[in-house]
PDB file as gemmi writes it, atoms N, CA and C in Angstrom:
CRYST1    1.000    1.000    1.000  90.00  90.00  90.00 P 1                      
ATOM      1  N   MET A   1      50.722 -43.597  -5.854  1.00  0.00           N  
ATOM      2  CA  MET A   1      50.925 -44.851  -5.518  1.00  0.00           C  
ATOM      3  C   MET A   1      50.659 -45.894  -6.457  1.00  0.00           C  
ATOM      4  N   TYR A   2      49.757 -45.762  -7.475  1.00  0.00           N  
ATOM      5  CA  TYR A   2      49.542 -46.540  -8.286  1.00  0.00           C  
ATOM      6  C   TYR A   2      50.531 -46.654  -9.464  1.00  0.00           C  
ATOM      7  N   GLU A   3      51.080 -45.401  -9.547  1.00  0.00           N  
ATOM      8  CA  GLU A   3      52.080 -45.000 -10.725  1.00  0.00           C  
ATOM      9  C   GLU A   3      53.014 -45.978 -10.247  1.00  0.00           C  
ATOM     10  N   ASN A   4      53.787 -45.894  -8.834  1.00  0.00           N  
ATOM     11  CA  ASN A   4      54.657 -47.051  -8.484  1.00  0.00           C  
ATOM     12  C   ASN A   4      54.799 -48.549  -9.002  1.00  0.00           C  
ATOM     13  N   LEU A   5      53.361 -48.850  -8.756  1.00  0.00           N  
ATOM     14  CA  LEU A   5      52.924 -50.488  -9.166  1.00  0.00           C  
ATOM     15  C   LEU A   5      53.129 -50.680 -10.723  1.00  0.00           C  
ATOM     16  N   LEU A   6      52.734 -49.574 -11.459  1.00  0.00           N  
ATOM     17  CA  LEU A   6      52.885 -49.729 -12.652  1.00  0.00           C  
ATOM     18  C   LEU A   6      54.050 -49.439 -13.370  1.00  0.00           C  
ATOM     19  N   ASP A   7      55.114 -48.658 -12.535  1.00  0.00           N  
ATOM     20  CA  ASP A   7      56.495 -48.535 -13.101  1.00  0.00           C  
ATOM     21  C   ASP A   7      57.159 -49.983 -12.549  1.00  0.00           C  
ATOM     22  N   LYS A   8      56.687 -50.622 -11.486  1.00  0.00           N  
ATOM     23  CA  LYS A   8      57.457 -51.668 -10.943  1.00  0.00           C  
ATOM     24  C   LYS A   8      57.070 -52.859 -12.096  1.00  0.00           C  
ATOM     25  N   LEU A   9      55.826 -53.012 -12.398  1.00  0.00           N  
ATOM     26  CA  LEU A   9      55.331 -53.713 -13.315  1.00  0.00           C  
ATOM     27  C   LEU A   9      56.150 -53.648 -14.884  1.00  0.00           C  
ATOM     28  N   SER A  10      56.246 -52.596 -15.159  1.00  0.00           N  
ATOM     29  CA  SER A  10      57.164 -52.154 -16.430  1.00  0.00           C  
ATOM     30  C   SER A  10      58.443 -52.695 -16.284  1.00  0.00           C  
ATOM     31  N   GLN A  11      59.049 -52.329 -15.181  1.00  0.00           N  
ATOM     32  CA  GLN A  11      60.386 -52.757 -15.312  1.00  0.00           C  
ATOM     33  C   GLN A  11      60.924 -54.081 -14.954  1.00  0.00           C  
ATOM     34  N   GLU A  12      60.215 -54.730 -13.993  1.00  0.00           N  
ATOM     35  CA  GLU A  12      60.469 -56.097 -13.417  1.00  0.00           C  
ATOM     36  C   GLU A  12      59.495 -56.828 -13.967  1.00  0.00           C  
ATOM     37  N   HIS A  13      58.727 -56.769 -14.483  1.00  0.00           N  
ATOM     38  CA  HIS A  13      57.352 -57.768 -15.229  1.00  0.00           C  
ATOM     39  C   HIS A  13      57.052 -58.646 -14.309  1.00  0.00           C  
ATOM     40  N   VAL A  14      56.971 -58.291 -12.878  1.00  0.00           N  
ATOM     41  CA  VAL A  14      56.337 -59.167 -11.970  1.00  0.00           C  
ATOM     42  C   VAL A  14      55.749 -58.199 -10.853  1.00  0.00           C  
ATOM     43  N   LEU A  15      54.573 -58.662 -10.293  1.00  0.00           N  
ATOM     44  CA  LEU A  15      53.929 -58.108  -8.964  1.00  0.00           C  
ATOM     45  C   LEU A  15      53.415 -59.216  -8.256  1.00  0.00           C  
ATOM     46  N   SER A  16      53.400 -58.794  -7.070  1.00  0.00           N  
ATOM     47  CA  SER A  16      52.593 -60.222  -5.771  1.00  0.00           C  
ATOM     48  C   SER A  16      51.229 -60.158  -6.074  1.00  0.00           C  
ATOM     49  N   HIS A  17      50.733 -60.905  -5.507  1.00  0.00           N  
ATOM     50  CA  HIS A  17      49.325 -61.109  -5.692  1.00  0.00           C  
ATOM     51  C   HIS A  17      48.804 -59.678  -5.094  1.00  0.00           C  
ATOM     52  N   ASP A  18      48.859 -59.370  -4.250  1.00  0.00           N  
ATOM     53  CA  ASP A  18      48.080 -58.088  -3.431  1.00  0.00           C  
ATOM     54  C   ASP A  18      48.440 -56.981  -4.579  1.00  0.00           C  
ATOM     55  N   GLU A  19      49.522 -56.846  -4.849  1.00  0.00           N  
ATOM     56  CA  GLU A  19      49.842 -55.774  -5.948  1.00  0.00           C  
ATOM     57  C   GLU A  19      48.866 -55.593  -7.055  1.00  0.00           C  
ATOM     58  N   TYR A  20      48.820 -57.055  -7.826  1.00  0.00           N  
ATOM     59  CA  TYR A  20      48.100 -57.090  -8.733  1.00  0.00           C  
ATOM     60  C   TYR A  20      46.357 -56.768  -8.552  1.00  0.00           C  
ATOM     61  N   LEU A  21      46.106 -57.048  -7.352  1.00  0.00           N  
ATOM     62  CA  LEU A  21      44.748 -56.829  -6.760  1.00  0.00           C  
ATOM     63  C   LEU A  21      44.595 -55.432  -6.685  1.00  0.00           C  
ATOM     64  N   THR A  22      45.423 -54.816  -6.188  1.00  0.00           N  
ATOM     65  CA  THR A  22      45.366 -53.233  -6.014  1.00  0.00           C  
ATOM     66  C   THR A  22      45.359 -52.702  -7.287  1.00  0.00           C  
ATOM     67  N   LEU A  23      46.132 -53.149  -8.174  1.00  0.00           N  
ATOM     68  CA  LEU A  23      45.712 -52.395  -9.486  1.00  0.00           C  
ATOM     69  C   LEU A  23      44.542 -52.732 -10.094  1.00  0.00           C  
ATOM     70  N   LEU A  24      44.023 -53.648  -9.862  1.00  0.00           N  
ATOM     71  CA  LEU A  24      42.539 -54.406 -10.527  1.00  0.00           C  
ATOM     72  C   LEU A  24      41.528 -53.529 -10.042  1.00  0.00           C  
ATOM     73  N   ARG A  25      41.486 -53.299  -8.770  1.00  0.00           N  
ATOM     74  CA  ARG A  25      40.655 -52.586  -7.881  1.00  0.00           C  
ATOM     75  C   ARG A  25      40.472 -51.264  -8.070  1.00  0.00           C  
ATOM     76  N   HIS A  26      41.741 -50.352  -8.901  1.00  0.00           N  
ATOM     77  CA  HIS A  26      41.885 -49.184  -8.703  1.00  0.00           C  
ATOM     78  C   HIS A  26      42.017 -48.756 -10.243  1.00  0.00           C  
ATOM     79  N   ARG A  27      41.646 -49.879 -11.415  1.00  0.00           N  
ATOM     80  CA  ARG A  27      42.113 -49.767 -12.749  1.00  0.00           C  
ATOM     81  C   ARG A  27      41.490 -48.360 -13.219  1.00  0.00           C  
ATOM     82  N   ASP A  28      40.271 -47.938 -13.070  1.00  0.00           N  
ATOM     83  CA  ASP A  28      40.109 -46.695 -13.610  1.00  0.00           C  
ATOM     84  C   ASP A  28      40.707 -45.377 -13.249  1.00  0.00           C  
ATOM     85  N   GLU A  29      41.369 -45.352 -12.040  1.00  0.00           N  
ATOM     86  CA  GLU A  29      41.884 -44.292 -11.581  1.00  0.00           C  
ATOM     87  C   GLU A  29      43.502 -44.012 -12.189  1.00  0.00           C  
ATOM     88  N   MET A  30      43.862 -45.364 -13.104  1.00  0.00           N  
ATOM     89  CA  MET A  30      45.207 -45.373 -13.405  1.00  0.00           C  
ATOM     90  C   MET A  30      45.256 -45.581 -15.104  1.00  0.00           C  
ATOM     91  N   ARG A  31      44.104 -45.413 -15.470  1.00  0.00           N  
ATOM     92  CA  ARG A  31      43.985 -46.193 -16.927  1.00  0.00           C  
ATOM     93  C   ARG A  31      44.738 -45.205 -18.006  1.00  0.00           C  
ATOM     94  N   GLU A  32      44.982 -43.671 -17.661  1.00  0.00           N  
ATOM     95  CA  GLU A  32      45.660 -42.946 -18.582  1.00  0.00           C  
ATOM     96  C   GLU A  32      47.063 -43.032 -18.214  1.00  0.00           C  
ATOM     97  N   TYR A  33      47.586 -43.435 -16.968  1.00  0.00           N  
ATOM     98  CA  TYR A  33      49.192 -43.696 -17.004  1.00  0.00           C  
ATOM     99  C   TYR A  33      49.421 -45.060 -17.393  1.00  0.00           C  
ATOM    100  N   ALA A  34      48.377 -46.131 -17.157  1.00  0.00           N  
ATOM    101  CA  ALA A  34      48.808 -47.403 -17.923  1.00  0.00           C  
ATOM    102  C   ALA A  34      48.774 -47.366 -19.261  1.00  0.00           C  
ATOM    103  N   ALA A  35      48.290 -46.798 -20.225  1.00  0.00           N  
ATOM    104  CA  ALA A  35      47.986 -46.589 -21.327  1.00  0.00           C  
ATOM    105  C   ALA A  35      49.623 -45.678 -21.887  1.00  0.00           C  
ATOM    106  N   ASN A  36      49.788 -44.701 -21.264  1.00  0.00           N  
ATOM    107  CA  ASN A  36      50.953 -44.148 -21.634  1.00  0.00           C  
ATOM    108  C   ASN A  36      52.040 -45.125 -21.392  1.00  0.00           C  
ATOM    109  N   LEU A  37      52.336 -45.636 -20.640  1.00  0.00           N  
ATOM    110  CA  LEU A  37      53.215 -46.860 -20.551  1.00  0.00           C  
ATOM    111  C   LEU A  37      53.068 -48.053 -21.576  1.00  0.00           C  
ATOM    112  N   ALA A  38      52.022 -48.209 -21.732  1.00  0.00           N  
ATOM    113  CA  ALA A  38      51.994 -49.450 -22.890  1.00  0.00           C  
ATOM    114  C   ALA A  38      52.427 -48.639 -24.155  1.00  0.00           C  
ATOM    115  N   ARG A  39      52.090 -47.576 -24.582  1.00  0.00           N  
ATOM    116  CA  ARG A  39      52.464 -46.951 -25.831  1.00  0.00           C  
ATOM    117  C   ARG A  39      54.046 -46.826 -25.805  1.00  0.00           C  
ATOM    118  N   ALA A  40      54.427 -46.547 -24.745  1.00  0.00           N  
ATOM    119  CA  ALA A  40      55.971 -46.552 -24.784  1.00  0.00           C  
ATOM    120  C   ALA A  40      56.588 -47.811 -25.080  1.00  0.00           C  
ATOM    121  N   ALA A  41      56.187 -48.785 -24.508  1.00  0.00           N  
ATOM    122  CA  ALA A  41      56.689 -50.289 -24.361  1.00  0.00           C  
ATOM    123  C   ALA A  41      56.308 -50.401 -26.248  1.00  0.00           C  
ATOM    124  N   ARG A  42      55.132 -50.222 -26.569  1.00  0.00           N  
ATOM    125  CA  ARG A  42      55.056 -50.427 -28.096  1.00  0.00           C  
ATOM    126  C   ARG A  42      56.003 -49.919 -28.688  1.00  0.00           C  
ATOM    127  N   GLN A  43      56.320 -48.507 -28.645  1.00  0.00           N  
ATOM    128  CA  GLN A  43      57.465 -48.075 -29.526  1.00  0.00           C  
ATOM    129  C   GLN A  43      58.701 -48.548 -29.262  1.00  0.00           C  
ATOM    130  N   THR A  44      59.094 -48.684 -28.280  1.00  0.00           N  
ATOM    131  CA  THR A  44      60.435 -49.686 -27.857  1.00  0.00           C  
ATOM    132  C   THR A  44      60.307 -50.793 -28.869  1.00  0.00           C  
ATOM    133  N   TYR A  45      59.610 -51.673 -29.034  1.00  0.00           N  
ATOM    134  CA  TYR A  45      59.715 -52.999 -29.549  1.00  0.00           C  
ATOM    135  C   TYR A  45      59.320 -52.779 -30.920  1.00  0.00           C  
ATOM    136  N   TYR A  46      58.417 -52.057 -31.097  1.00  0.00           N  
ATOM    137  CA  TYR A  46      57.917 -52.087 -32.533  1.00  0.00           C  
ATOM    138  C   TYR A  46      57.905 -50.962 -33.385  1.00  0.00           C  
ATOM    139  N   GLY A  47      58.369 -49.931 -32.782  1.00  0.00           N  
ATOM    140  CA  GLY A  47      58.439 -48.539 -33.620  1.00  0.00           C  
ATOM    141  C   GLY A  47      57.078 -48.397 -34.251  1.00  0.00           C  
ATOM    142  N   ASN A  48      57.177 -48.024 -35.492  1.00  0.00           N  
ATOM    143  CA  ASN A  48      56.208 -47.584 -36.289  1.00  0.00           C  
ATOM    144  C   ASN A  48      55.621 -48.723 -37.270  1.00  0.00           C  
ATOM    145  N   LYS A  49      56.302 -49.916 -37.131  1.00  0.00           N  
ATOM    146  CA  LYS A  49      55.936 -50.762 -38.228  1.00  0.00           C  
ATOM    147  C   LYS A  49      54.510 -51.676 -37.867  1.00  0.00           C  
ATOM    148  N   ILE A  50      54.169 -52.313 -38.923  1.00  0.00           N  
ATOM    149  CA  ILE A  50      52.714 -52.865 -38.836  1.00  0.00           C  
ATOM    150  C   ILE A  50      53.227 -54.316 -39.139  1.00  0.00           C  
ATOM    151  N   TYR A  51      52.565 -55.159 -38.286  1.00  0.00           N  
ATOM    152  CA  TYR A  51      52.855 -56.738 -38.444  1.00  0.00           C  
ATOM    153  C   TYR A  51      51.110 -57.305 -38.641  1.00  0.00           C  
ATOM    154  N   ILE A  52      51.204 -58.250 -39.694  1.00  0.00           N  
ATOM    155  CA  ILE A  52      50.004 -58.816 -40.134  1.00  0.00           C  
ATOM    156  C   ILE A  52      50.279 -60.259 -40.047  1.00  0.00           C  
ATOM    157  N   ARG A  53      49.478 -61.070 -39.159  1.00  0.00           N  
ATOM    158  CA  ARG A  53      49.728 -62.508 -39.129  1.00  0.00           C  
ATOM    159  C   ARG A  53      48.155 -63.251 -39.463  1.00  0.00           C  
ATOM    160  N   GLY A  54      48.439 -64.234 -40.241  1.00  0.00           N  
ATOM    161  CA  GLY A  54      47.507 -64.585 -40.913  1.00  0.00           C  
ATOM    162  C   GLY A  54      47.077 -66.409 -40.373  1.00  0.00           C  
ATOM    163  N   LEU A  55      46.304 -66.856 -40.284  1.00  0.00           N  
ATOM    164  CA  LEU A  55      45.959 -68.533 -40.148  1.00  0.00           C  
ATOM    165  C   LEU A  55      45.262 -69.140 -41.125  1.00  0.00           C  
ATOM    166  N   ILE A  56      45.659 -69.786 -41.525  1.00  0.00           N  
ATOM    167  CA  ILE A  56      45.059 -70.827 -42.983  1.00  0.00           C  
ATOM    168  C   ILE A  56      44.805 -72.026 -42.114  1.00  0.00           C  
ATOM    169  N   GLU A  57      43.376 -72.394 -42.176  1.00  0.00           N  
ATOM    170  CA  GLU A  57      42.760 -73.833 -41.453  1.00  0.00           C  
ATOM    171  C   GLU A  57      42.601 -74.736 -42.993  1.00  0.00           C  
ATOM    172  N   PHE A  58      42.888 -75.724 -43.142  1.00  0.00           N  
ATOM    173  CA  PHE A  58      42.724 -76.922 -43.978  1.00  0.00           C  
ATOM    174  C   PHE A  58      41.706 -77.677 -43.503  1.00  0.00           C  
ATOM    175  N   THR A  59      41.059 -77.721 -42.340  1.00  0.00           N  
ATOM    176  CA  THR A  59      40.038 -78.839 -41.855  1.00  0.00           C  
ATOM    177  C   THR A  59      39.471 -78.238 -40.382  1.00  0.00           C  
ATOM    178  N   ASN A  60      38.558 -78.692 -40.009  1.00  0.00           N  
ATOM    179  CA  ASN A  60      38.076 -78.283 -38.843  1.00  0.00           C  
ATOM    180  C   ASN A  60      38.231 -79.259 -38.030  1.00  0.00           C  
ATOM    181  N   TYR A  61      38.883 -80.478 -38.170  1.00  0.00           N  
ATOM    182  CA  TYR A  61      38.955 -81.711 -37.199  1.00  0.00           C  
ATOM    183  C   TYR A  61      40.366 -81.578 -36.562  1.00  0.00           C  
ATOM    184  N   CYS A  62      40.203 -81.902 -35.383  1.00  0.00           N  
ATOM    185  CA  CYS A  62      41.452 -82.000 -34.484  1.00  0.00           C  
ATOM    186  C   CYS A  62      42.286 -83.015 -34.567  1.00  0.00           C  
TER     187      CYS A  62                                                      
END                                                                             
């Protein structure tokens, strides 16, 4: 059941409020499946590349 919700989120990028609550309530039971989906998405978009981003602040005044 949780795999279906994670697959839907992975493909459609949206879930209903109740579907999100279901995932949050059962996050421990589906952690490995969610991690595998995340790895696949990362590989699709970034491959094996490493991106470094830096922020230089000239002052602490807003």
